[in-house]
Structures are given as structure tokens and as C-alpha cells.
N, C-alpha and C positions, 0 to 999 in steps of 0.2 A: 607341631602337627597343624596342618591347615584346618581352619574352622569348617565343619560340616553342618550347615544350618538345618539339614533335614533329619539328622540322626535321632532326635527326640521329638519329632513332630507329633503333637497330641492326637489321639483317637485313631492312630494308624496301625497299632500293633495287631498282628494276625495271630492272636493267642487263643481265640475262642473257637472251640469245636462246635460248629453250629448244629451238628447232629440232625441234619435235614430229614433223613428217613424216619426218625422218631416223631416228627411233627404230625405225621398222618395217623398216628395211633389216637383214636377218639377219646381214650381215657388217660392220655398222657398227662395233662395238666392236673386232673384230679389226683392221680397217683403222686405227682410231685408235691402237691399241697399236703398230702398225707405223710410225706417223708420229712422228718425233722432235719435231715442232712441238706435238704434243698436250701439255697440262699435266695432271698427275695430282695430286689431293689424296688423301692417305692418311688412312684412319680406322682406328684400332685401338680397338675399342669405340666410345666417344664422343669419342675424343681424336685430335688431329692434330699432326704435328710442326711446329715453328715455326723461323723463321730468327732470328738474333740481334736483328734490328730488330723482332721480335714480329709479323711478317707470316707468312702461311702458307708453308710450304716446298713450293711447287708445283714439280714436276720433270717431266722427260720420262719416258715409259714405260720400264719395265725388265722383263725376262723373267718375274720373279716375280709381276708383276701378273696374269698369266693365271690364277693360282691363287686370286685374291681374288674377292669379289662385286664386279662391275663395274657402274657406273651412269653413263650418259651424261648429264651435267648441262646441256650445251648449249654455246653460243658466247659468249665474252666478248671484245669487240673483235676478232671474227673468228677467235679461237683456240678450238679445241675443248677442253673440260675434262671429265675423267673422274674419278670417285671410285673408289678401290680400297679395299674395306672388309674388314677382318679382325677376328676377336675379339681381346680383350685377351690378351696372353701369360700363361701360368700364372705364379703366384708363384715367384720365384726364377729364372724364365727370362728370356731377353733376346731382344728382337725384332731383326730384321735391321738396323733403323735404329740401335738402340742399339749393336750390334756395330760399326757403321761410324762410331760417334761422331757421330751425327746430332744435330740440334737437339732441345731438350726438347719434350715433348708437352704439349698443353693442351686443355681442353674448351672448347666454344663459350661457355659462361657466363663463363669466365675472361677471354676475349679479345675478345668481340664488340664491346665499346666501343672497343677499340684498333685493330682491323683496318680496312683500307680498306673502304669500304662494299660494293664488289663482292665482296671476299673473305668478308665476313660473310654475304652473300647466298649465295655458293657453299657455305660451310660449313653454313648452315642447311638448304639444299636437300639436300645430301648426307646430313646427319644425320637429317633427317626421313624421307627415303626409306630409309636403312639401318635405322632403327628399325622402319619398317613391315615390311620383309623379315624382321627378326629375330623379330617377333611374329606373323607370318602364314606359317609354313612349309608349312601344310597346307590343303587345300581345305575351305572351310566347308560345302560341300555333302555330300561323301562322306568326308572325313577323310584322303584320300590325299596324299602329299607332292606339292607343286607344283614346276614348273620356272620359272626366270626367263627371260623373253623381252622383246622390244621394248626392248632396250638398258637393261634394269633397271627399266622402268616398268610391267611387267605380270607377274603370275604365272599360269601356265596349268596346269590340271590335266590330265595325260596320261590319266587314267582316264575322266573324264566330259566332257572338252573345254571346261570352263568357264574363263573368264578373270576375273581379279580385279585390281583397281586400287588404288593407294595411297589411304588414307583420311586425311582431315583432320577433326579434331573442333573445330567452332566453339565458342568460349567468350566470354561477355560479361564485361567488366570495367568498373566504373562509378564515377565520382566523383559522389556524391550530396550536394547542399547544401540547406540549409533556408532559410526566409525571412530569417534573419539572416546568410546566406551562410557559415554554419558547415559544415565538411566532416565527413562521416560516415566514420569509420575503425573497423576491427574487428581483433581478434586471433583467429586460428584456434586451435582447441584444441591443435594440435600445435606451435604456435610458442612461443618463449620470452617471458618477461615483457618488455614494452616494444616488441615488434615488432608494429606496426600497419600496415595497408594498406587500400586500397579493397576493396570487395566484388567477388566474381567467381563465375562458375558456368557450367556447360555449357548450351548451347542444346539443348532437347529436340525430338524429332520433331514436325513440324507447327507449330513455334513461330517467330515472328518475332524479330528482334533486340530490338525494344522490348518484346515480350511476355516474353522471357527476362529482361530487366533488371527489369521490374516484378515478375515472379514471384520471382526470386532475392532481391531486396531484401526483399520481403514475407516470404519463408520464413526468411531468415537473421536478420533483426533486427526484423521486424514493422512496418516502415515503409511507408506508402503513398507512391507517387511519381507524377509526371507530367512532361511535357515532356522525354521521352527523346530525346537527340540523339547521333548518331554523330559521333565525333571523328577516329579513326584506327584502323588495324589493324596487327597485327604477327604474323608467323610465330613460333611458339613450339614448336620441335621437341623437346619434353621430356615425352612423346615425339612428339606429333603434333597440336598444336593450332594454331588461328588465333585470336588474341585480338582481340576487337572492342571497342575502347575507346569509351565513351559518357559523357555527362553526363546528370544528371536532377535534378529539383527535388522535394523532399519536401513532402508535404501534411500529414503527421503527424510527430511527433518522438519519441514514446515508444518506447523500445527494449526489445524482448523477444527475447533471443538464442536461436537454435536450439541446444539443449543439446549435440547431437552434432556441431556444426560450429563454433560461435563461443564462445570463452571469455569475451570481453568486447567491447563496442562503445561508442564515445563520439562526441559532437559536439565538434569543435575549432574555435575561432576561430583566425585567423592568428597572433595574439599568443601564444595558448596553445601552438600547434604549434611556433612558433619557439623559445619559451622551453624547452619540454620536450625539443626536439631538441638545443639547445645544452647543456642540463643533463645529457644522456645518458640520460634516461628513455626517450625515443622512439628507436627504431632506424630510420633512414631506409633505404628500399629503394635498391638500386643503380640506376644510370641505364641499365642494360641493358634493363629491362622497361618496358612501357607503363604499368604501375601507378605508377611513380615520376613519369613524365611527366604523367599525369593530375593527380597531387598538385601538381606544379610549375605546371600550368596554372591551378589555383586559387590557389596561393601567390603566383605572380607572380615567382618566382626559382628558380634551380637549388637542389636540395637540398644538393649538395656545397658550396654557397657560403653557406649560412645561418650 
């Protein structure tokens, strides 16, 4: 059977019933905290406690949850799930969980490939929403502090009455090949030697997915492309993106790197890629991200098995 690099792409499972209409019930969160059947995922900054088997330490509500930023994530197998979000404890301090000798904490990047698909989706939803709250505490119209309403999915300004909703920033990420089926990889100016990946960039206002792919490749490495095709997408809550994975074919191959973005770019044959990966010159991306899966789609095998 041919290798399908997207079949187990983390954070993409559509298994959560987001239960949107229930969010508008002003007493929804209070009722959920009073129900021992509710499951709570804790976030301390961007980290959550784990059980010994490396699954999320989902638990019933406790009284201290009322002091956290609460987000109703929806229903999973009919069970309501709530995120309780707190800032990281100060250095030298201990959280309540540490005092109770709870499981170790981990960030989503560390564990997304290990978690059950439903838990990875829960963690991604909670983290993306928590990141939005942390970055948008004030009204963009008048600057006044906003209040959290609709079970954590809206911020309302008590001064001017405006409502503000979570934002997601779409970004394209693309595997570009040429007429010889070589893959275009580049190294960002902030990356160490040997770390290469496919190109990526944010979609601009008024732009289509294909338009963004064409523009980004042209801007970053000076290559003209055609035949842009959507492959798969992936939530990327670091802090609030949706990665739109595509393939494209190059019609030119001369590389002119954008100096403030790209340190170097190269065309790779499969043989060159495998050889340099085995020799340790190339650093393979982890299988958490769609970037690695796009490379695997071209390569025809998993990166961690080369």
C-alpha cells in the first residue's frame, strides 16, 4: 500500500461536537463545573498535565477552576469538556498540581504525535482559544478592557457594546517540484545550518490560497509556479494559524532568495535528500507538522524511517 503521509496528521481529527448553540447559555459554564461528569483540561501557559501513559490528565471539575479562564470546548462522545486556563506559575513557585504530586506538564508540540487524536484536537482547540484571549484583552475600537462571554468564545466590550471573536490566521505551506521532480527546500534566516523545509507564508487580505502560494514562492525564492493544488490543512495554534498544505509545479528554477527571509534555498533529488539526511547534514522536521508530511508525500516514505 502506498504511504499516505496525511492519514494521521495530528490535531486534524473532526471528532469534537463544538455544541455552538449551548455557548450562548449564560449559565453553561457554571452548570458544567457543578457536574462531576464534565472533563477538564488544564492549561498553565501553553502546558497541560499528563498521565503516566502520556495522555492528557483530564479530570472532574474542582472548586479552584472557578478562578481560571474557562472555555467550553464542546462534547466528545457525549461528555462535556472544559479548558481551565491559568498563567504559568512564577519562577520558584509551585502550582497546585505540583503540590499534589500530579503528572508532569507538557506543551502541545511535545506530545501531539503521541496523544489520541481526540485529545490532540482538544488540546489544539484549548490552546488556540487561550492564546487569543491572552493577546486580545482590550477592545480594538476603544481600548477598554473586555469581558469574556459565550462560554469563552466571545469578548464583549462593556464600554461600547462591541463583540469580538477568536481569529485564525490562514497560512499556505507548499511542496514545490520542478520538471525533474526535484523538491524545493529553503532555510529561514533564523534557522541553524542544515535545517531545511518547504516554503510557507501568510495569506494576505483579498487573496486566494493559490494566489498566496504563487506570491510567497515568487517573493521568497524568485521561482514562478503553476498547478497549485490543495492537499490538506492543519490547525497550528502557535499562536493562531491554520496551515493550508499545497503542492505546485515550478516553471522556472533559478533561485533568488529574499535576503530578510531566506538564508539559502536548494533543489533536491530524492537521492540527494536521503543521502544528506542520513549523513546528518539535513535536519528532518518532526512529524507533528504538515511540512514534514508534504515532504514525505514527495519522498514516498516517512522521514523517521529514512
